[in-house]
Backbone and ligand atoms as CSV (ligand in chain L), in Angstrom:
chain,resi,resn,atom,element,x,y,z
A,1,MET,N,N,114.180,42.769,203.069
A,1,MET,CA,C,114.794,41.438,202.978
A,1,MET,C,C,115.210,41.184,201.536
A,2,PRO,N,N,116.453,40.820,201.312
A,2,PRO,CA,C,116.898,40.521,199.951
A,2,PRO,C,C,116.096,39.367,199.359
A,3,GLU,N,N,116.081,39.325,198.061
A,3,GLU,CA,C,115.225,38.381,197.365
A,3,GLU,C,C,115.687,36.939,197.487
A,4,ASN,N,N,116.907,36.687,197.814
A,4,ASN,CA,C,117.350,35.298,197.883
A,4,ASN,C,C,117.172,34.716,199.278
A,5,GLY,N,N,116.546,35.448,200.182
A,5,GLY,CA,C,116.246,34.925,201.491
A,5,GLY,C,C,117.330,35.166,202.523
A,6,LEU,N,N,118.487,35.584,202.088
A,6,LEU,CA,C,119.544,35.871,203.046
A,6,LEU,C,C,119.362,37.280,203.575
A,7,GLY,N,N,119.783,37.490,204.807
A,7,GLY,CA,C,119.777,38.828,205.356
A,7,GLY,C,C,120.801,39.677,204.619
A,8,ARG,N,N,120.562,40.969,204.577
A,8,ARG,CA,C,121.460,41.851,203.858
A,8,ARG,C,C,122.868,41.802,204.419
A,9,ARG,N,N,122.977,41.786,205.724
A,9,ARG,CA,C,124.307,41.722,206.326
A,9,ARG,C,C,124.998,40.408,205.993
A,10,GLU,N,N,124.205,39.325,205.974
A,10,GLU,CA,C,124.805,38.032,205.636
A,10,GLU,C,C,125.368,38.073,204.226
A,11,MET,N,N,124.597,38.650,203.313
A,11,MET,CA,C,125.062,38.687,201.925
A,11,MET,C,C,126.264,39.601,201.783
A,12,LEU,N,N,126.205,40.736,202.419
A,12,LEU,CA,C,127.340,41.641,202.324
A,12,LEU,C,C,128.562,41.000,202.954
A,13,GLY,N,N,128.319,40.300,204.034
A,13,GLY,CA,C,129.433,39.619,204.679
A,13,GLY,C,C,130.034,38.570,203.770
A,14,THR,N,N,129.181,37.855,203.046
A,14,THR,CA,C,129.664,36.840,202.112
A,14,THR,C,C,130.470,37.490,201.011
A,15,ALA,N,N,129.929,38.551,200.444
A,15,ALA,CA,C,130.653,39.234,199.375
A,15,ALA,C,C,131.957,39.804,199.910
A,16,GLY,N,N,131.873,40.376,201.091
A,16,GLY,CA,C,133.077,40.951,201.674
A,16,GLY,C,C,134.115,39.897,201.983
A,17,ALA,N,N,133.649,38.753,202.478
A,17,ALA,CA,C,134.583,37.676,202.789
A,17,ALA,C,C,135.246,37.173,201.519
A,18,ALA,N,N,134.475,37.058,200.456
A,18,ALA,CA,C,135.053,36.604,199.188
A,18,ALA,C,C,136.113,37.593,198.724
A,19,ALA,N,N,135.801,38.874,198.879
A,19,ALA,CA,C,136.748,39.889,198.432
A,19,ALA,C,C,137.952,39.960,199.361
A,20,CYS,N,N,137.713,39.818,200.643
A,20,CYS,CA,C,138.790,40.020,201.606
A,20,CYS,C,C,139.653,38.787,201.811
A,21,GLY,N,N,139.121,37.622,201.477
A,21,GLY,CA,C,139.857,36.400,201.707
A,21,GLY,C,C,141.206,36.398,201.034
A,22,LEU,N,N,141.320,37.109,199.966
A,22,LEU,CA,C,142.573,37.145,199.225
A,22,LEU,C,C,143.248,38.505,199.313
A,23,ALA,N,N,142.736,39.347,200.200
A,23,ALA,CA,C,143.345,40.656,200.445
A,23,ALA,C,C,143.524,41.456,199.159
A,24,LEU,N,N,142.453,41.521,198.380
A,24,LEU,CA,C,142.503,42.293,197.136
A,24,LEU,C,C,142.257,43.772,197.408
A,25,ALA,N,N,142.587,44.581,196.440
A,25,ALA,CA,C,142.325,46.009,196.551
A,25,ALA,C,C,140.825,46.218,196.732
A,26,GLY,N,N,140.453,47.175,197.531
A,26,GLY,CA,C,139.055,47.459,197.774
A,26,GLY,C,C,138.488,46.616,198.901
A,27,CYS,N,N,139.286,45.761,199.476
A,27,CYS,CA,C,138.849,44.894,200.553
A,27,CYS,C,C,138.684,45.720,201.823
A,28,GLY,N,N,137.765,45.283,202.665
A,28,GLY,CA,C,137.610,45.956,203.934
A,28,GLY,C,C,136.174,46.344,204.181
A,29,THR,N,N,135.958,47.088,205.231
A,29,THR,CA,C,134.600,47.422,205.617
A,29,THR,C,C,134.102,48.681,204.950
A,30,ARG,N,N,134.953,49.446,204.351
A,30,ARG,CA,C,134.527,50.710,203.776
A,30,ARG,C,C,133.432,50.513,202.739
A,31,ASP,N,N,133.594,49.530,201.849
A,31,ASP,CA,C,132.606,49.314,200.802
A,31,ASP,C,C,131.273,48.905,201.393
A,32,THR,N,N,131.293,48.020,202.372
A,32,THR,CA,C,130.069,47.578,203.002
A,32,THR,C,C,129.363,48.745,203.666
A,33,LYS,N,N,130.124,49.576,204.349
A,33,LYS,CA,C,129.519,50.732,205.008
A,33,LYS,C,C,128.922,51.686,203.989
A,34,ALA,N,N,129.612,51.873,202.871
A,34,ALA,CA,C,129.092,52.758,201.828
A,34,ALA,C,C,127.776,52.218,201.292
A,35,GLN,N,N,127.718,50.896,201.115
A,35,GLN,CA,C,126.493,50.298,200.603
A,35,GLN,C,C,125.371,50.409,201.629
A,36,GLU,N,N,125.678,50.183,202.889
A,36,GLU,CA,C,124.635,50.269,203.914
A,36,GLU,C,C,124.133,51.696,204.081
A,37,SER,N,N,124.996,52.659,203.807
A,37,SER,CA,C,124.616,54.054,204.019
A,37,SER,C,C,123.599,54.550,203.007
A,38,VAL,N,N,123.338,53.807,201.966
A,38,VAL,CA,C,122.416,54.267,200.930
A,38,VAL,C,C,120.994,53.795,201.161
A,39,LYS,N,N,120.758,53.046,202.209
A,39,LYS,CA,C,119.403,52.551,202.459
A,39,LYS,C,C,118.428,53.722,202.523
A,40,GLY,N,N,117.366,53.619,201.724
A,40,GLY,CA,C,116.351,54.665,201.697
A,40,GLY,C,C,116.672,55.822,200.774
A,41,LYS,N,N,117.794,55.727,200.084
A,41,LYS,CA,C,118.205,56.829,199.208
A,41,LYS,C,C,118.140,56.400,197.744
A,42,ALA,N,N,117.843,57.370,196.885
A,42,ALA,CA,C,117.880,57.125,195.445
A,42,ALA,C,C,119.340,57.036,195.026
A,43,ILE,N,N,119.691,55.943,194.383
A,43,ILE,CA,C,121.081,55.754,193.978
A,43,ILE,C,C,121.286,56.030,192.494
A,44,THR,N,N,120.204,56.078,191.745
A,44,THR,CA,C,120.288,56.448,190.332
A,44,THR,C,C,118.894,56.810,189.847
A,45,LYS,N,N,118.842,57.403,188.686
A,45,LYS,CA,C,117.547,57.712,188.075
A,45,LYS,C,C,117.135,56.533,187.190
A,46,THR,N,N,115.846,56.272,187.145
A,46,THR,CA,C,115.362,55.167,186.309
A,46,THR,C,C,115.776,55.369,184.853
A,47,ALA,N,N,115.798,56.604,184.408
A,47,ALA,CA,C,116.135,56.887,183.015
A,47,ALA,C,C,117.581,56.514,182.679
A,48,ASP,N,N,118.410,56.363,183.688
A,48,ASP,CA,C,119.822,56.021,183.461
A,48,ASP,C,C,120.065,54.509,183.450
A,49,VAL,N,N,118.997,53.731,183.590
A,49,VAL,CA,C,119.123,52.264,183.627
A,49,VAL,C,C,118.371,51.691,182.425
A,50,PRO,N,N,119.066,51.392,181.351
A,50,PRO,CA,C,118.374,50.899,180.155
A,50,PRO,C,C,117.820,49.483,180.337
A,51,VAL,N,N,116.725,49.196,179.641
A,51,VAL,CA,C,116.166,47.841,179.649
A,51,VAL,C,C,117.199,46.892,179.044
A,52,GLY,N,N,117.461,45.802,179.761
A,52,GLY,CA,C,118.454,44.835,179.297
A,52,GLY,C,C,119.879,45.217,179.672
A,53,GLY,N,N,120.024,46.403,180.186
A,53,GLY,CA,C,121.357,46.867,180.576
A,53,GLY,C,C,121.371,47.234,182.041
A,54,GLY,N,N,122.092,48.270,182.351
A,54,GLY,CA,C,122.149,48.663,183.743
A,54,GLY,C,C,123.063,49.842,183.944
A,55,LYS,N,N,123.175,50.204,185.181
A,55,LYS,CA,C,124.053,51.314,185.563
A,55,LYS,C,C,124.950,50.847,186.697
A,56,LEU,N,N,126.226,51.055,186.503
A,56,LEU,CA,C,127.211,50.730,187.524
A,56,LEU,C,C,127.477,51.987,188.334
A,57,ILE,N,N,127.244,51.911,189.631
A,57,ILE,CA,C,127.524,53.046,190.512
A,57,ILE,C,C,128.836,52.711,191.207
A,58,GLU,N,N,129.907,53.188,190.623
A,58,GLU,CA,C,131.239,52.732,191.020
A,58,GLU,C,C,131.590,53.079,192.457
A,59,ASP,N,N,131.230,54.290,192.908
A,59,ASP,CA,C,131.631,54.674,194.265
A,59,ASP,C,C,130.933,53.838,195.330
A,60,LEU,N,N,129.742,53.343,195.025
A,60,LEU,CA,C,129.013,52.493,195.979
A,60,LEU,C,C,129.238,51.010,195.730
A,61,LYS,N,N,129.847,50.698,194.595
A,61,LYS,CA,C,130.048,49.311,194.188
A,61,LYS,C,C,128.707,48.565,194.150
A,62,ILE,N,N,127.747,49.233,193.520
A,62,ILE,CA,C,126.418,48.659,193.323
A,62,ILE,C,C,126.094,48.762,191.834
A,63,VAL,N,N,125.477,47.712,191.298
A,63,VAL,CA,C,125.025,47.734,189.925
A,63,VAL,C,C,123.504,47.612,189.927
A,64,VAL,N,N,122.851,48.500,189.173
A,64,VAL,CA,C,121.398,48.489,189.054
A,64,VAL,C,C,121.055,48.014,187.654
A,65,THR,N,N,120.121,47.079,187.566
A,65,THR,CA,C,119.726,46.543,186.265
A,65,THR,C,C,118.225,46.746,186.061
A,66,GLN,N,N,117.814,46.651,184.806
A,66,GLN,CA,C,116.394,46.659,184.452
A,66,GLN,C,C,116.195,45.502,183.453
A,67,PRO,N,N,116.075,44.279,183.970
A,67,PRO,CA,C,116.000,43.123,183.077
A,67,PRO,C,C,114.796,43.149,182.152
A,68,THR,N,N,113.679,43.644,182.633
A,68,THR,CA,C,112.510,43.860,181.776
A,68,THR,C,C,111.953,45.231,182.119
A,69,HIS,N,N,111.184,45.774,181.191
A,69,HIS,CA,C,110.682,47.138,181.352
A,69,HIS,C,C,109.997,47.333,182.714
A,70,GLY,N,N,110.487,48.290,183.470
A,70,GLY,CA,C,109.879,48.649,184.737
A,70,GLY,C,C,110.283,47.802,185.926
A,71,VAL,N,N,111.129,46.796,185.705
A,71,VAL,CA,C,111.602,45.935,186.797
A,71,VAL,C,C,113.058,46.272,187.073
A,72,TYR,N,N,113.322,46.767,188.278
A,72,TYR,CA,C,114.678,47.179,188.638
A,72,TYR,C,C,115.251,46.249,189.701
A,73,LYS,N,N,116.519,45.935,189.543
A,73,LYS,CA,C,117.236,45.088,190.489
A,73,LYS,C,C,118.548,45.774,190.844
A,74,ALA,N,N,119.061,45.456,192.015
A,74,ALA,CA,C,120.362,46.014,192.413
A,74,ALA,C,C,121.180,44.939,193.103
A,75,TYR,N,N,122.459,44.934,192.784
A,75,TYR,CA,C,123.376,43.934,193.324
A,75,TYR,C,C,124.690,44.595,193.713
A,76,SER,N,N,125.399,43.913,194.581
A,76,SER,CA,C,126.771,44.304,194.831
A,76,SER,C,C,127.541,44.144,193.524
A,77,ALA,N,N,128.377,45.116,193.217
A,77,ALA,CA,C,129.180,45.059,191.987
A,77,ALA,C,C,130.544,44.449,192.256
A,78,ILE,N,N,130.612,43.631,193.308
A,78,ILE,CA,C,131.850,42.938,193.671
A,78,ILE,C,C,131.700,41.469,193.289
A,79,CYS,N,N,132.549,41.005,192.417
A,79,CYS,CA,C,132.477,39.622,191.938
A,79,CYS,C,C,132.638,38.651,193.101
A,80,THR,N,N,131.814,37.601,193.093
A,80,THR,CA,C,131.864,36.613,194.171
A,80,THR,C,C,132.997,35.613,193.990
A,81,HIS,N,N,133.718,35.705,192.887
A,81,HIS,CA,C,134.858,34.797,192.713
A,81,HIS,C,C,136.033,35.275,193.548
A,82,MET,N,N,136.623,36.395,193.162
A,82,MET,CA,C,137.791,36.884,193.908
A,82,MET,C,C,137.723,38.381,194.196
A,83,GLY,N,N,136.537,38.960,194.044
A,83,GLY,CA,C,136.354,40.321,194.497
A,83,GLY,C,C,136.645,41.429,193.511
A,84,CYS,N,N,136.796,41.128,192.249
A,84,CYS,CA,C,137.010,42.193,191.262
A,84,CYS,C,C,135.725,43.003,191.072
A,85,ALA,N,N,135.884,44.210,190.570
A,85,ALA,CA,C,134.743,45.060,190.251
A,85,ALA,C,C,134.089,44.559,188.963
A,86,LEU,N,N,132.768,44.542,188.959
A,86,LEU,CA,C,132.029,44.080,187.790
A,86,LEU,C,C,131.856,45.211,186.791
A,87,SER,N,N,131.475,44.835,185.581
A,87,SER,CA,C,131.291,45.794,184.500
A,87,SER,C,C,129.826,46.200,184.382
A,88,THR,N,N,129.575,47.252,183.607
A,88,THR,CA,C,128.212,47.680,183.321
A,88,THR,C,C,127.485,46.557,182.577
A,89,PRO,N,N,126.268,46.208,183.003
A,89,PRO,CA,C,125.548,45.106,182.359
A,89,PRO,C,C,125.204,45.406,180.901
A,90,GLU,N,N,125.243,44.352,180.116
A,90,GLU,CA,C,124.800,44.410,178.719
A,90,GLU,C,C,124.076,43.113,178.412
A,91,ASP,N,N,123.014,43.200,177.622
A,91,ASP,CA,C,122.240,42.020,177.221
A,91,ASP,C,C,121.860,41.156,178.422
A,92,ASN,N,N,121.478,41.825,179.504
A,92,ASN,CA,C,121.038,41.157,180.741
A,92,ASN,C,C,122.098,40.269,181.375
A,93,VAL,N,N,123.367,40.611,181.141
A,93,VAL,CA,C,124.474,39.881,181.751
A,93,VAL,C,C,125.428,40.885,182.397
A,94,ILE,N,N,125.849,40.573,183.606
A,94,ILE,CA,C,126.838,41.376,184.317
A,94,ILE,C,C,128.139,40.578,184.288
A,95,LYS,N,N,129.167,41.147,183.696
A,95,LYS,CA,C,130.413,40.401,183.502
A,95,LYS,C,C,131.519,40.889,184.436
A,96,CYS,N,N,132.403,39.947,184.718
A,96,CYS,CA,C,133.618,40.273,185.452
A,96,CYS,C,C,134.789,40.066,184.502
A,97,ALA,N,N,135.563,41.102,184.316
A,97,ALA,CA,C,136.669,41.034,183.354
A,97,ALA,C,C,137.866,40.260,183.887
A,98,CYS,N,N,137.915,40.060,185.195
A,98,CYS,CA,C,139.113,39.430,185.758
A,98,CYS,C,C,139.304,38.000,185.265
A,99,HIS,N,N,138.262,37.172,185.393
A,99,HIS,CA,C,138.399,35.761,185.003
A,99,HIS,C,C,137.217,35.280,184.189
A,100,GLY,N,N,136.340,36.190,183.780
A,100,GLY,CA,C,135.280,35.833,182.849
A,100,GLY,C,C,133.963,35.382,183.445
A,101,SER,N,N,133.771,35.513,184.734
A,101,SER,CA,C,132.488,35.122,185.307
A,101,SER,C,C,131.374,36.016,184.770
A,102,GLU,N,N,130.183,35.440,184.701
A,102,GLU,CA,C,129.014,36.193,184.260
A,102,GLU,C,C,127.856,35.928,185.218
A,103,PHE,N,N,127.053,36.964,185.425
A,103,PHE,CA,C,125.925,36.898,186.353
A,103,PHE,C,C,124.664,37.370,185.635
A,104,ALA,N,N,123.540,36.714,185.950
A,104,ALA,CA,C,122.257,37.088,185.351
A,104,ALA,C,C,121.778,38.404,185.942
A,105,ALA,N,N,121.363,39.311,185.062
A,105,ALA,CA,C,120.917,40.630,185.512
A,105,ALA,C,C,119.571,40.583,186.216
A,106,ASP,N,N,118.814,39.500,186.023
A,106,ASP,CA,C,117.499,39.429,186.662
A,106,ASP,C,C,117.516,38.721,188.015
A,107,SER,N,N,118.601,37.999,188.302
A,107,SER,CA,C,118.634,37.242,189.558
A,107,SER,C,C,119.948,37.382,190.328
A,108,GLY,N,N,120.992,37.805,189.642
A,108,GLY,CA,C,122.311,37.881,190.258
A,108,GLY,C,C,123.023,36.538,190.308
A,109,LYS,N,N,122.401,35.494,189.794
A,109,LYS,CA,C,123.013,34.166,189.837
A,109,LYS,C,C,124.214,34.093,188.898
A,110,ALA,N,N,125.200,33.327,189.325
A,110,ALA,CA,C,126.358,33.087,188.463
A,110,ALA,C,C,125.918,32.160,187.335
A,111,ILE,N,N,126.091,32.605,186.098
A,111,ILE,CA,C,125.691,31.791,184.949
A,111,ILE,C,C,126.912,31.294,184.184
A,112,LYS,N,N,128.075,31.824,184.522
A,112,LYS,CA,C,129.322,31.342,183.928
A,112,LYS,C,C,130.420,31.515,184.965
A,113,GLY,N,N,131.200,30.483,185.161
A,113,GLY,CA,C,132.265,30.501,186.155
A,113,GLY,C,C,133.482,31.247,185.679
A,114,PRO,N,N,134.440,31.312,186.577
A,114,PRO,CA,C,134.615,30.479,187.763
A,114,PRO,C,C,133.728,30.814,188.971
A,115,ALA,N,N,133.095,31.975,189.018
A,115,ALA,CA,C,132.235,32.281,190.166
A,115,ALA,C,C,131.070,31.301,190.203
A,116,THR,N,N,130.685,30.899,191.400
A,116,THR,CA,C,129.533,30.013,191.558
A,116,THR,C,C,128.463,30.636,192.453
A,117,ASP,N,N,128.868,31.540,193.321
A,117,ASP,CA,C,127.913,32.167,194.234
A,117,ASP,C,C,127.231,33.352,193.556
A,118,PRO,N,N,125.971,33.591,193.910
A,118,PRO,CA,C,125.256,34.741,193.333
A,118,PRO,C,C,125.776,36.051,193.910
A,119,LEU,N,N,125.468,37.118,193.205
A,119,LEU,CA,C,125.793,38.447,193.721
A,119,LEU,C,C,124.872,38.761,194.887
A,120,ALA,N,N,125.370,39.501,195.844
A,120,ALA,CA,C,124.534,39.983,196.936
A,120,ALA,C,C,123.499,40.947,196.350
A,121,ALA,N,N,122.246,40.721,196.697
A,121,ALA,CA,C,121.159,41.516,196.127
A,121,ALA,C,C,120.622,42.522,197.144
A,122,PHE,N,N,120.157,43.634,196.617
A,122,PHE,CA,C,119.501,44.649,197.434
A,122,PHE,C,C,118.066,44.781,196.947
A,123,ARG,N,N,117.135,44.953,197.861
A,123,ARG,CA,C,115.766,45.272,197.452
A,123,ARG,C,C,115.727,46.720,197.036
A,124,VAL,N,N,115.022,46.989,195.966
A,124,VAL,CA,C,114.891,48.362,195.498
A,124,VAL,C,C,113.432,48.671,195.210
A,125,ARG,N,N,113.128,49.930,195.196
A,125,ARG,CA,C,111.805,50.394,194.781
A,125,ARG,C,C,112.001,51.671,193.976
A,126,VAL,N,N,111.017,51.977,193.164
A,126,VAL,CA,C,111.062,53.203,192.387
A,126,VAL,C,C,110.271,54.259,193.133
A,127,GLU,N,N,110.904,55.399,193.322
A,127,GLU,CA,C,110.233,56.561,193.918
A,127,GLU,C,C,110.437,57.728,192.975
A,128,GLY,N,N,109.339,58.190,192.399
A,128,GLY,CA,C,109.469,59.266,191.411
A,128,GLY,C,C,110.282,58.779,190.242
A,129,ASP,N,N,111.365,59.486,189.952
A,129,ASP,CA,C,112.221,59.059,188.836
A,129,ASP,C,C,113.511,58.394,189.345
A,130,GLY,N,N,113.513,57.988,190.623
A,130,GLY,CA,C,114.731,57.402,191.188
A,130,GLY,C,C,114.565,55.943,191.586
A,131,VAL,N,N,115.685,55.231,191.603
A,131,VAL,CA,C,115.719,53.865,192.117
A,131,VAL,C,C,116.286,53.960,193.526
A,132,VAL,N,N,115.507,53.493,194.493
A,132,VAL,CA,C,115.826,53.648,195.912
A,132,VAL,C,C,116.128,52.279,196.512
A,133,ILE,N,N,117.192,52.207,197.303
A,133,ILE,CA,C,117.477,50.993,198.059
A,133,ILE,C,C,116.472,50.910,199.203
A,134,ALA,N,N,115.721,49.821,199.262
A,134,ALA,CA,C,114.653,49.680,200.268
A,134,ALA,C,C,115.217,49.288,201.627
L,1,FES,S1,S,137.172,37.889,190.301
L,1,FES,FE1,FE,135.502,37.873,188.933
L,1,FES,S2,S,135.798,36.112,187.736
L,1,FES,FE2,FE,137.450,36.081,189.114
């Protein structure tokens, strides 16, 4: 169960609807299916996710963050404003270059508009040296 209480499909649907509502590039079910297909799989190594930063997994459109040492989070890397791809996190902020929205790396909440909705979150766990989508 995602941390914000929404079901994973609901969140993906919300992100997808935001992206698809304006028929932007990358819109459609392919991204959602790619994200769902990683359940139970390591999507990155913990060593590749710096504290305060993160790793953008572009092909899956997922961003993994480590807001504090040993705490890993994962979010859809699709901006909730109009569906642009997000950038690699820095200083615990995930930015969207399209219109300047910013999201907190520890919660996925929009901290600077125009986006107001949080990023869709995935539960993750560490297995060995990998970050796994739960
Ligand atoms: S699409 Fe990200 S801020 Fe507009």
